[in-house]
N, C-alpha and C positions, 0 to 999 in steps of 0.2 A: 512630651508626647501628649499633646492636647487633642489629637485626632481621635474621634470616636469610632468604635468598630461599627461597620455597616451591618444592619440587620439583613436578613435574607431578602426581604421585600425591596429594600433600597438597592442592594446589589443587583437584583433582577432588573429593576428599572434602569439602572445605569448600563447594564449589559444590553438591554433591549434598545436603549437610546442609540447605541453605536451601530445597530443593524439598520440598513436601509430597506424601505419597502420593496424596492426593485430587486434587491438581493434575495429577500425572503420569497418573493413571487417566483423568481428564477429557481430557487431551490425546491419550491413546491412543484414546479413544472418538471424538474429533473426527477424527483421522486415519483411523480405520476407516470412519466414516460418509462422509467425503469419498471414500475409495477405493470404497466400495460404490456411491454415487451416480454417480461417474464411470464405474465399470465398467458400470453399467446403460446409460449413454449410449454407451459404446464397443461394447457388445454389440448395441445397437440399430443402430449404424452398420455392424457386420459383417453383421447380418441383412439390412439394406436396401441393402447394397453402397455405402454412402456414408461409408466410414471416413475418406476423405481430408478430409472437412469436419469431422471430430471431433478436430482437433488440441488444442483446449482441454480436451476430455474426457480425452484421453491424458495431457496434462500434469497434470490434476487427479488422475488415477489414480496416476501416478508420485509426485506430491507426497503424496497421502494414504497410500500405502504407506510412503514414507520417514518421514513424521511418526509413523505408528503403530509402525514398527520402532524408530525412534530413542527414543521415549519408553518403549516396552516394555523396551528394554535398560537405560534409566536406572532404571526401576522395579525391574527384576531386580537391578541393582547396588545400589540402596538397600536392598532386602531382604537381599541377601547381606552387605552391610557392617553391617547392623543399627545404623543411625545413630540 
């Protein structure tokens, strides 16, 4: 067993190298689209004063924002590391 254990940084770089820029851009777009559609439903609930019934839309908004932010940061990291 002469294999050295990977440090967190090396493991991150190897994982990032396996992701394509096209896939990362697509996942950012999916997250943004989910956030936009969910936000429109949330705004509809605010305007009609039925926000309490829009729990799924609020979850979709939060999930969409998380996905877009997460993959945006991975895309920026990939560009920065020039893999």
